Wavefront OBJ file of the C-alpha trace (Angstrom):
o trace
v 0.129 0.031 -0.134
v 1.180 3.299 -0.923
v 1.923 6.381 1.418
v -1.146 8.764 1.396
v 1.167 11.691 1.907
v 2.518 11.505 -1.642
v -0.963 11.325 -3.181
v -0.346 14.627 -4.832
v 2.354 13.663 -6.912
v 0.001 12.017 -9.488
v -0.709 14.487 -12.222
v -2.629 14.106 -15.314
v -3.310 10.669 -15.323
v -4.489 9.066 -18.657
v -7.461 6.826 -18.449
v -8.107 4.317 -21.164
v -11.758 3.400 -21.071
v -13.888 0.940 -23.014
v -15.692 -2.346 -23.181
v -13.481 -5.716 -22.870
v -12.296 -6.870 -26.155
v -12.418 -3.395 -27.690
v -8.678 -2.726 -28.087
v -8.108 -1.009 -24.820
v -5.093 -3.012 -23.950
v -3.599 -2.357 -27.371
v -4.000 1.357 -26.862
v -2.670 1.366 -23.369
v 0.403 -0.485 -24.626
v 0.942 1.859 -27.484
v 0.405 5.147 -25.042
v 3.034 3.443 -22.518
v 5.860 3.841 -25.287
v 6.334 7.166 -24.222
v 9.115 7.016 -21.808
v 7.782 9.824 -19.558
v 4.685 7.798 -18.407
v 4.360 5.277 -15.724
v 2.225 2.074 -15.961
v 0.923 -0.627 -13.934
v 1.619 -3.446 -16.453
v -1.851 -4.758 -16.523
v -5.394 -3.772 -16.170
v -5.847 -2.106 -12.827
v -8.686 -4.238 -11.812
v -6.327 -5.904 -9.155
v -5.647 -2.280 -7.566
v -9.429 -1.658 -7.465
v -10.431 -5.013 -6.113
v -7.872 -4.502 -3.402
v -9.179 -1.196 -2.318
v -12.822 -2.379 -2.372
v -13.697 -0.336 -5.735
v -15.329 -3.226 -7.776
v -17.076 -2.264 -10.874
v -20.870 -2.321 -9.821
v -20.549 -1.859 -6.015
v -20.896 2.003 -6.341
v -18.054 2.241 -3.817
v -15.319 4.863 -4.838
v -12.433 4.867 -2.261
v -11.094 8.284 -1.004
v -9.222 9.822 -3.881
v -6.012 10.050 -1.707
v -6.134 6.295 -1.248
v -6.697 5.579 -4.820
v -3.697 7.926 -5.930
v -1.430 6.489 -3.210
v -2.258 2.932 -4.545
v -1.303 3.912 -8.110
v 1.826 5.387 -7.053
v 2.824 2.324 -5.139
v 2.335 0.033 -8.119
v 3.433 2.567 -11.116
v 6.742 1.878 -12.916
v 8.715 2.823 -16.088
v 10.065 -0.150 -18.014
v 13.504 0.776 -18.898
v 14.007 -1.914 -21.358
v 12.247 -4.458 -23.225
v 12.530 -8.384 -23.063
v 14.523 -10.000 -25.618
v 13.367 -12.871 -27.496
v 15.592 -15.270 -25.803
v 14.694 -13.664 -22.393
v 11.122 -14.386 -23.080
v 11.841 -17.822 -23.932
v 13.650 -18.457 -20.866
v 10.917 -16.915 -18.819
v 8.352 -19.121 -20.552
v 10.349 -22.296 -19.912
v 10.740 -21.609 -16.145
v 6.899 -20.603 -15.906
v 5.663 -23.578 -17.806
v 7.944 -25.988 -15.789
v 6.399 -24.544 -12.701
v 2.933 -25.193 -14.077
v 1.892 -22.018 -15.487
v 0.113 -22.664 -18.897
v 2.002 -20.970 -21.748
v -1.324 -19.492 -23.103
v -1.477 -17.349 -19.846
v 1.800 -15.573 -20.481
v 2.346 -12.269 -22.176
v 4.249 -13.827 -25.041
v 4.449 -13.771 -28.831
v 1.778 -16.155 -30.051
v 4.424 -18.162 -31.814
v 6.120 -18.903 -28.622
v 2.923 -19.607 -26.851
v 2.170 -22.333 -29.545
v 5.574 -23.764 -29.232
v 5.252 -24.085 -25.372
v 1.492 -24.826 -25.305
v 0.917 -27.105 -22.217
v -2.319 -29.514 -21.886
v -3.590 -27.827 -18.914
v -7.316 -26.749 -19.305
v -8.952 -24.177 -16.946
v -6.210 -24.030 -14.478
v -7.984 -21.317 -12.334
v -11.438 -23.406 -12.226
v -10.739 -24.177 -8.539
v -9.007 -21.003 -7.659
v -10.387 -18.549 -5.146
v -8.635 -15.566 -6.520
v -10.809 -12.612 -7.861
v -8.720 -11.046 -10.677
v -6.579 -12.832 -13.468
v -4.875 -11.310 -16.114
v -2.665 -12.639 -19.071
v -0.090 -9.997 -19.159
v 2.152 -11.114 -16.467
v 5.470 -10.759 -18.024
v 7.343 -8.716 -15.265
v 9.187 -5.427 -15.694
v 12.893 -5.381 -16.471
v 15.021 -2.825 -14.904
v 12.138 -0.905 -13.861
v 12.111 2.544 -12.319
v 9.256 2.560 -9.763
v 7.336 5.663 -9.027
v 8.036 5.295 -5.436
v 11.928 5.594 -6.009
v 11.418 8.792 -7.859
v 10.852 12.432 -6.909
v 8.451 14.900 -8.464
v 5.330 14.496 -10.515
v 4.153 11.064 -11.587
v 2.189 10.565 -14.631
v 0.386 7.138 -15.344
v -1.498 5.553 -18.187
v -4.091 3.304 -16.741
v -6.578 1.058 -18.280
v -9.301 -0.809 -16.657
v -12.505 -1.898 -18.401
v -14.365 -1.264 -14.974
v -13.732 2.357 -15.446
v -16.816 2.465 -17.541
v -18.778 2.436 -14.320
v -16.647 4.997 -12.234
v -16.297 7.697 -14.796
v -17.951 10.462 -12.925
v -15.926 9.715 -9.770
v -12.616 9.583 -11.841
v -13.407 12.858 -13.378
v -14.265 14.736 -10.222
v -11.553 13.411 -8.112
v -8.870 13.735 -10.813
v -9.611 17.029 -12.408
v -6.606 17.175 -14.498
v -7.029 13.633 -15.806
v -7.481 12.997 -19.784
v -9.668 10.259 -20.830
v -9.268 8.103 -23.886
v -12.416 6.058 -24.950
v -12.094 3.125 -27.269
v -15.176 1.580 -28.901
v -15.338 -1.283 -31.484
v -17.784 -2.412 -34.056
v -20.185 -4.334 -31.928
v -20.362 -7.676 -33.864
v -16.647 -8.040 -33.879
v -16.402 -6.928 -30.092
v -19.153 -9.495 -29.152
v -17.408 -12.218 -31.296
v -14.386 -11.631 -29.357
v -16.159 -11.529 -26.012
v -17.670 -14.864 -26.829
v -14.305 -16.407 -27.640
v -12.776 -15.042 -24.461
v -15.512 -16.657 -22.605
v -14.643 -19.905 -24.028
v -10.856 -19.595 -23.662
v -9.273 -22.326 -21.527
v -6.961 -20.085 -19.718
v -7.541 -16.313 -19.897
v -10.272 -14.036 -18.501
v -11.403 -15.991 -15.381
v -12.536 -12.904 -13.324
v -15.161 -13.676 -10.706
v -15.646 -17.054 -8.993
v -19.295 -16.876 -8.174
v -21.452 -18.695 -5.589
v -24.329 -18.178 -8.101
v -24.699 -21.383 -10.419
v -24.223 -20.400 -14.033
v -26.406 -22.118 -16.722
v -25.078 -20.118 -19.748
v -25.706 -22.039 -23.062
v -22.370 -22.123 -25.213
v -20.346 -21.669 -21.984
v -21.563 -23.459 -18.897
v -22.192 -26.598 -20.909
v -19.004 -26.142 -22.876
v -16.343 -25.880 -20.129
v -16.024 -27.649 -16.661
v -15.502 -24.594 -14.957
v -18.490 -22.856 -16.533
v -20.954 -23.161 -13.652
v -19.007 -20.781 -11.453
v -16.648 -18.535 -13.238
v -17.927 -15.232 -14.830
v -15.450 -13.811 -17.160
v -14.859 -10.104 -17.921
v -16.794 -7.414 -16.130
v -19.897 -7.735 -13.867
v -22.388 -5.183 -14.782
v -25.693 -3.906 -13.603
v -28.223 -6.619 -14.544
v -25.845 -9.318 -14.843
v -27.985 -11.641 -12.528
v -30.657 -11.763 -14.956
v -28.375 -13.518 -17.632
v -27.213 -16.679 -15.708
v -29.426 -18.754 -17.738
v -29.054 -16.897 -21.052
v -27.233 -17.956 -24.150
v -23.576 -16.736 -24.275
v -24.153 -14.561 -27.338
v -26.749 -12.630 -25.313
v -24.439 -12.367 -22.370
v -21.730 -10.796 -24.509
v -23.892 -8.585 -26.180
v -25.383 -7.296 -23.018
v -21.717 -7.078 -21.429
v -20.799 -4.977 -24.555
v -23.817 -2.636 -24.185
v -23.497 -2.162 -20.325
v -20.042 -0.712 -20.911
v -20.903 1.449 -23.904
v -23.911 3.144 -22.133
v -22.052 4.886 -19.426
v -19.236 5.851 -21.941
v -21.823 7.698 -23.924
v -23.645 8.997 -20.954
v -20.775 10.242 -18.945
v -18.201 10.467 -21.471
v -19.789 12.802 -23.885
v -19.759 15.721 -21.462
v -16.080 14.990 -20.779
v -15.480 15.243 -24.497
v -17.380 18.511 -24.687
v -15.330 19.916 -22.005
v -12.124 18.981 -23.753
v -11.317 16.282 -21.173
v -11.956 13.255 -23.467
v -11.312 12.001 -26.905
v -12.945 8.952 -28.477
v -11.501 6.559 -31.195
v -12.354 3.222 -32.433
v -10.157 0.082 -32.554
v -10.656 0.113 -36.444
v -9.192 3.678 -36.561
v -6.258 2.586 -34.479
v -5.774 -0.389 -36.809
v -6.343 1.142 -40.124
v -5.163 4.568 -39.588
v -2.437 4.368 -36.808
v -0.345 7.287 -37.642
v -3.173 9.842 -37.575
v -5.086 8.152 -34.838
v -2.049 8.049 -32.393
v -0.906 11.470 -33.514
v -4.173 13.007 -32.761
v -4.195 11.276 -29.212
v -0.678 12.162 -28.546
v -1.548 15.776 -29.343
v -4.521 15.445 -26.981
v -2.749 13.865 -24.115
v 0.396 15.866 -24.449
v 2.414 12.503 -25.260
v 5.239 12.041 -27.595
v 3.649 11.069 -30.942
v 6.962 9.808 -32.398
v 7.305 7.371 -29.378
v 3.754 6.139 -29.794
v 4.076 5.659 -33.776
v 7.593 4.916 -34.074
v 7.728 1.098 -34.237
v 4.222 0.527 -35.577
v 1.397 -1.483 -33.951
v 2.168 -4.058 -31.565
v 0.993 -7.234 -33.416
v 1.181 -9.288 -30.380
v -1.352 -7.153 -28.610
v -3.323 -6.887 -31.840
v -3.822 -10.540 -31.984
v -5.060 -10.647 -28.435
v -7.665 -8.092 -29.505
v -8.644 -10.090 -32.515
v -11.200 -12.973 -32.325
v -8.449 -15.514 -32.286
v -10.144 -18.134 -30.494
v -13.261 -20.224 -31.369
v -16.367 -18.211 -30.484
v -18.763 -21.140 -31.137
v -21.483 -21.119 -33.762
v -24.308 -18.781 -32.248
v -25.833 -15.862 -34.187
v -23.713 -13.364 -33.073
v -24.862 -10.722 -35.647
v -28.618 -10.684 -34.569
v -27.275 -10.121 -30.823
v -25.054 -7.292 -32.161
v -27.902 -5.658 -33.943
v -29.940 -5.465 -31.066
v -27.283 -3.239 -29.164
v -25.678 -1.514 -32.119
v -27.691 1.798 -31.478
v -25.976 2.319 -28.100
v -23.004 3.575 -30.010
v -24.842 6.097 -32.059
v -24.536 9.047 -29.450
v -20.657 8.689 -29.901
v -20.576 8.689 -33.543
v -20.371 12.677 -34.015
v -17.404 12.732 -32.013
v -15.587 10.212 -34.112
v -15.560 11.154 -37.699
v -13.999 14.382 -37.997
v -11.151 13.956 -35.109
v -9.152 11.111 -36.906
v -9.878 11.756 -40.541
l 1 2 3 4 5 6 7 8 9 10 11 12 13 14 15 16 17 18 19 20 21 22 23 24 25 26 27 28 29 30 31 32 33 34 35 36 37 38 39 40 41 42 43 44 45 46 47 48 49 50 51 52 53 54 55 56 57 58 59 60 61 62 63 64 65 66 67 68 69 70 71 72 73 74 75 76 77 78 79 80 81 82 83 84 85 86 87 88 89 90 91 92 93 94 95 96 97 98 99 100 101 102 103 104 105 106 107 108 109 110 111 112 113 114 115 116 117 118 119 120 121 122 123 124 125 126 127 128 129 130 131 132 133 134 135 136 137 138 139 140 141 142 143 144 145 146 147 148 149 150 151 152 153 154 155 156 157 158 159 160 161 162 163 164 165 166 167 168 169 170 171 172 173 174 175 176 177 178 179 180 181 182 183 184 185 186 187 188 189 190 191 192 193 194 195 196 197 198 199 200 201 202 203 204 205 206 207 208 209 210 211 212 213 214 215 216 217 218 219 220 221 222 223 224 225 226 227 228 229 230 231 232 233 234 235 236 237 238 239 240 241 242 243 244 245 246 247 248 249 250 251 252 253 254 255 256 257 258 259 260 261 262 263 264 265 266 267 268 269 270 271 272 273 274 275 276 277 278 279 280 281 282 283 284 285 286 287 288 289 290 291 292 293 294 295 296 297 298 299 300 301 302 303 304 305 306 307 308 309 310 311 312 313 314 315 316 317 318 319 320 321 322 323 324 325 326 327 328 329 330 331 332 333 334 335 336 337 338 339 340 341 342 343 344
C-alpha cells in the first residue's frame, strides 16, 4: 500500500476506457511507449479490487487512497524483454505449472510451449486474473523517484466510475475506445470460451449459460470479464446474449458520462478500427490531446502481439452473433458525431 502523503504527486493521469475486447489493451500498450509515463503493467482491476472499488458496487475509495495505490504500483520499464529472455521466462514458468497461453508472450512462442492444462483457475479463489504477466525489466518505480508522476491506466471497469474519476482527478485525460459491436461481441464470446484467460469472478451463483456452462467444466461458477448492472438476469441466457449485454453495459455509461467530458475537452474517443487502419493519424491525434510524444507512440508501428490478443483469435462457437449485435448497435450512436472528424 502506498503512502497517502505523496498522493499529490500523481498528475494528469490518462485513463483508457472501453468495453472488454475493444482494443483498450492495445491502446494502453501504445501510449506506454512514451518513456515519460508510468504504468501498472496490466489492467488495474487488481488494484481496485484490493481497495474495495469493484465495478458495480458503487464504492469509490477516497481519492488520496486511490492515488497512493497507483503510485505504489506504477513503474517505467527501462528496457524490453529480448526473445531469448522471453523464452527462458516461458520455460521456467511452464516448468512450474503456468500454462503458456497465460503468459504475455508472442503467439508463436505460446504455441511452441503450449501445455495441456485446461482451465487452471477453475478451482481458484482469486478474484482477478490477467494474461499480461511478464514482469518489468530494470524498472524505475514511481516510489523511488521524486517529483510528479504521470500514469497511463486501463481498466474496463472504469466505464462505471467515470463521474468519480473525473471529479477526483480534475486534471485527468480520458481516451475512450469503442469497437464495431459484432466484432467486439464475437471476441467476448471467444474470450469466455478460452481455456486459460479472462477468469475474473468465481461466483457462488450457479451459471447455466448455454455455450459456456455446457462447454467448459469451470463454466458453472466462473464469470468472465466485467460484472455489470443486471448480470444476475443473464445466468440462464445464451452466451451470445451475455456478451452483447456485456458490451452494451460498458458502452452506455461511456456515452452518458463520456460525452460531457468530450465537450469539456477532457476526453477523446476513437475506435479499434481507426487505430488499426489509420495508426499514424489516430495516434498522432491522441498524442496531441494527451501531451504525449507522437514519435514514441508511432515509431515502431502497431504491436502485433497485442493486436492478435484483441482479435477474435479463439473459437467463438457457432451462435448467431450478428443478430445480438444488431440489438445493441444503436447504443454507440451518441458517440458517432465525435468520431468522424477527429481522426480523418
